[in-house]
N, C-alpha and C positions, 0 to 999 in steps of 0.2 A: 193772286196769291203769290206770284213771284216778287211783286213789288213789296208786299208786306214782309216777305222773308228777307229781302235786301235791306229794308228799313231796320228790321230787328237786328240783322247782322251788323250793319254800320253803327247802330246805336250801342251794341255790345262792345264793338271794337273801340269806339270813342270813350266809353266808360272804363275800359280796361287799360287805356293808355296812361302810363305813369306809375303803375304799381311798383315796378322795379326801382324807379327813381325815389319813390317814397320809402322803400326799404333802405336804399343807400343813404337817404337823408336822416333816417331814424337813428336813434342811439345817443350816446353821450357826446355833447358838443364840447370839444377840448379848447375851442377858441376863447372861452372865458377864463382859462387858466393862464396867468401871466407870470407867476413866480414859482420857484422851487418849492416853497412851503405849501402853496395851493396844490401842486402836483402830488406832494407827499401826503397831504391830507386826503386827497381823492384816491390814490393808488397804493398808499402804504410805503413800505421800505422797498427800495429798488433791488432787483436781482443782480444787476451788473452795473458798474460805473466805469467810466473811462474818459479818454480824450481822443477825438478824431477830427481832422481838418481844423485844428486850433480851437475847437469847441468842446466843452465838457458835455457829457451825456450820461443819462441813466436809462436803463432798460427795465421794464416791468412786464410781467405776464398778466394778462387780463382776459376775463371771459365776458367782458362787457362789449356790446356793439358800439362802435365809434361812428359818428356821423361823418360822411364824406360828401360835402356839397359839390365838389368838382366832378366826382363820379356821377352824381345825380344829374348834373347839367348835361353831361355827355350822353347819359341814357335817354334823357328827354329829347335831345337833338336827334339821336339815332332813331327813336320812335317816330318822330315827326317826319324824318326823311324817308322812312320805309313804310309809312301808313300803318304803323303799329305792329308790323310783322316781327320786328326784333323783340317785342315784348314776350312772345311765345318762347324765346330762348333766354332772355335776360332775367325774367322774373324767377324761373326755377333756379337759374345760376345764382342770383342774389340770395335766394332762400337757402341754397346749399352752402354759400359762404357764411351765412348767419348760423347754420347748424354747425359748421366747422368751428366757428368762433365760440359757440356755447360749449361744445364738447371738448375740443382740444385747447382752445385759448389762442390768443394772438400775442405777439411781442410788440410792445409799444416802446419806442425810443424817443426820449425827450431831450432836446439839445438846449443848452443854456449859454448865455454870454458870461463874461467875467463877473458881473454883478448878481448873477442868479436869475436873470430874466429869461423866460422861455423864448427861444428863437424858432424852433421847428419841432414838429411831431412827425414820426415815421411809424407806420403800422405795417409790420412784416416787411420792412424794407422800402415801402412806398410812402412818399410824403403825403401827409394829409393837408389839403388846402384849408386854410383858416378862413372862416366867414368874415370876421371883423377883427379890427385891432391887430393887424398883422405886425405892425412895428410898435407895439405897445411896451411900456416899461411897467415895473411894479407899481409906481406911484400914479399910473394912468396917463402919463405924458407920452408923446410920440418921439421916436428916434429921429 
């Protein structure tokens, strides 16, 4: 009986591994946006515009969940190193962040170079790692 309970427990733990990382990966993937026009089409008119560190930026308030692949990778690594024990903390934490985003909204800052190409995305002050095309230009070429 104890072996069966252990097998069921280990099976449940292995199946629950990664839920927090799936929540972190879900949402709108901003990596596909390469130009100011694409950002405006997606998020509308910016709330704030300005220049910081020699780059133009615009800030938007959004209630959409943004995908964060870097956070998801860190969560998977943490789960693997602790035999899924961190999942008991990080899954409710990621769900609380999702609830905050839906209710209060987040501030999305988009930075541009001189030609209007997107260079960086920041969500509530933290940089969002882009999945692909990190150094892309509007015409699809690389910097």
